[in-house]
C-alpha positions as CSV (number, residue, x, y, z in Angstrom):
1,M,59.5,16.0,46.6
2,R,59.1,13.7,49.3
3,V,59.0,14.3,53.0
4,F,61.1,11.8,56.2
5,N,61.5,11.8,59.3
6,R,64.1,10.5,61.3
7,D,64.1,7.4,60.5
8,V,64.2,7.9,56.4
9,K,61.0,6.2,55.4
10,V,58.9,7.9,53.7
11,V,55.8,9.9,56.2
12,G,53.9,12.4,53.4
13,R,54.2,13.8,49.7
14,L,55.0,17.6,48.8
15,I,53.1,18.0,45.5
16,R,53.0,21.2,43.9
17,R,50.4,21.2,41.8
18,S,48.7,25.1,43.5
19,G,45.3,27.3,42.6
20,T,43.1,29.9,43.4
21,A,39.8,30.2,44.2
22,T,37.2,32.8,45.3
23,G,34.9,31.8,48.2
24,S,30.9,32.8,48.6
25,G,28.5,32.0,51.6
26,G,31.5,30.4,54.1
27,A,33.1,28.0,51.5
28,A,34.6,27.5,48.7
29,T,35.9,24.3,45.7
30,L,39.6,24.2,44.9
31,D,40.6,20.7,43.7
32,R,44.3,21.2,43.7
33,Y,46.6,19.6,46.5
34,A,47.8,23.8,47.4
35,G,46.3,26.7,46.4
36,V,44.9,30.4,47.7
37,I,40.7,30.8,49.0
38,T,40.1,34.9,48.4
39,T,36.5,34.7,50.9
40,E,33.8,36.9,50.6
41,S,33.9,39.7,53.2
42,L,33.2,38.6,57.0
43,T,32.5,39.9,59.6
44,T,33.2,38.7,62.7
45,A,32.7,40.0,66.1
46,A,35.5,40.9,68.5
47,G,36.4,37.6,70.0
48,G,34.0,35.8,67.8
49,T,34.6,32.8,65.6
50,T,34.2,31.4,62.3
51,A,34.3,28.4,60.2
52,Y,35.1,28.3,56.5
53,T,35.1,25.3,54.6
54,I,37.5,24.6,51.6
55,N,35.7,21.5,49.5
56,N,38.9,19.5,48.0
57,R,38.1,15.9,46.4
58,L,41.9,15.0,46.5
59,V,41.8,15.4,50.6
60,K,41.3,12.2,52.6
61,A,41.3,11.9,56.3
62,G,44.2,11.5,57.4
63,D,46.2,13.9,55.7
64,I,48.3,16.5,56.6
65,V,47.1,20.5,56.0
66,L,49.0,23.0,56.2
67,C,47.7,26.5,56.7
68,S,48.0,30.6,57.2
69,L,45.8,33.5,56.4
70,E,46.6,37.1,55.1
71,N,43.6,39.8,56.8
72,K,43.0,41.3,53.6
73,G,40.4,43.8,55.5
74,T,40.9,46.9,57.6
75,Q,40.4,45.2,60.7
76,G,40.1,42.6,62.7
77,T,42.8,40.1,64.0
78,P,42.2,36.8,62.5
79,F,43.6,33.7,63.0
80,I,43.2,30.2,62.5
81,Y,42.8,27.9,64.8
82,D,41.6,24.8,64.6
83,V,42.1,22.8,61.0
84,K,39.6,19.4,60.3
85,V,40.1,17.2,57.4
86,E,38.1,14.8,56.2
87,D,37.4,12.9,53.2
88,G,36.5,15.7,50.4
89,K,36.4,18.3,52.9
90,I,38.7,20.9,54.9
91,T,36.8,22.4,57.9
92,L,39.1,26.4,59.0
93,G,37.8,27.4,62.6
94,I,38.6,30.9,62.6
95,K,39.1,33.5,65.0
96,N,38.8,37.2,65.7
97,D,41.1,37.7,68.5
98,H,40.7,41.6,68.3
99,A,39.8,42.8,71.8
100,T,37.0,45.4,70.6
101,Q,37.5,45.3,66.4
102,A,35.2,43.3,64.5
103,L,36.8,41.3,61.3
104,N,35.5,43.0,58.8
105,G,36.7,42.2,55.0
106,A,37.8,39.4,53.0
107,L,41.0,36.9,53.8
108,A,43.3,35.3,51.8
109,L,43.6,31.1,53.2
110,R,46.4,29.5,52.0
111,F,46.8,26.0,51.9
112,Q,48.7,22.8,51.4
113,I,47.8,19.4,51.6
114,V,50.6,16.5,52.9
115,S,49.2,12.9,51.8
116,V,50.1,10.8,53.9
117,V,51.3,7.0,51.9
């Protein structure tokens, strides 16, 4: 599937080769263009932040990475506030936006790489 801008020029390519992985130590490796990472159990204080790294040899600096998350834990209100893309690595900034509850549990991190051509 190709993605077009208003001038009908190719600006990227969506590829549907996906996979899954389970992380540990704040990182996971998944060499796919799309996937779901299940993190280890995370504990982040109310209002606190953490970084999570997805090692992926297919991603290149300048690619667009679409991300979302699902809280599999029992409390906290996590969201992705930052996405940094480098050759071989995606780093997600995750914040627990709950005023009083610590984030406690695993997250399902979903991503899609749009390779810029």
